[in-house]
N, C-alpha and C positions, 0 to 999 in steps of 0.2 A: 470175060469181056475186058478188053484193054481200054484203059482210060488215058487219053492223050491230053496233055496240058499245053495250051498255046504258048509259044515262046514269050509273048508279051506278059504272060502271067508268072513266068519264072523270074523271080527276083531274089538275089542273094541278100541276106541281111546279116546282122552282127552275130546271130546264133550260128549261122553257117561258117562265118569267119572263125569263131571260137572252135568249132568242131574240126575244121581243117587244121587249125593251129595245134590242137591237141594230138592230131594224128601225125604231126611232123616230128615225131620222136620214135626211134626204132622200138624201144620197149613197149610204148603205148600202142604202136601199130601192131606189134606181135600179139599183145593182149587182146586188142580189138579183133584181129583176125581169128584168134583162138575162140573168142566168144561167138563170132559170126558162124564159124564152122560147127560149133557145139549145137546151135539151134535149140538151146534150152537154157534154163537157169543153171548156173554153175557155182558151187560153193567156193568161197575164196581160197580155201586150202587146196582145192583141186587146181585152181589157176596157178597158185604159187608153186605147186609141184611141177606142173607142166612148163612153167616159164623159168624155173630155177633162178628166181630173183629173190633176194632177201625180203622178208615180209614188210619192213618199213618202206622200202623202195616201191614194192608192188602196191602197197596201200596208197602211197602218194600218187602213183600213176592211175590207179583205179578212181581215185577222187577227182583227178583232173578230167578223165574221160566222162565221169558222171556229171561234173559241173558243165562240161561242154555239150551235154545233152545226147551223147552217143550211147551211153549205157545207163541202166537203172539198177538199183540195189533194193533188196528186200531182206529184212532181218527176221529170222524165225528162231526163237529161243536164243542160243548163243552162236548161231550160224548166220553168215551173211551170204546171200546168193546174188549173183550178177547176171544180167542178160542184156542183149543189144536192144536199143530202142529202134525198132525196124522203120518206123515212119520217118525219123530223122535221116537214117541211112538212105532210104528211098528218095527223100528230097535232095540229098547231096548227089546221088547218082543221076537224078533228073537234071540237076544243074550242070553237072559235068558233061552229060551227053547231049544236052539241048543244042549246043552250037557245033557239034561235030558232024 
């Protein structure tokens, strides 16, 4: 069942602004796309291998994506796993497509 949200109910807020701002950097956009395509929790080391970005740089970008509400992290023992926050992504897609 498809749920349709009336245009009047679609309102961009500061959280959406921060999310779009976070995606306005090529490395963060690549990391985000990698996680979207993965469709699962991905360990930080696997992201670093795939992105070929130095760990301190990647850590900074992951933190910005997390603070922008686009991804979430979970620590298990000494490993950190990242995944996409699908609800926020769905909200952003609805905002972008509502007026098209």
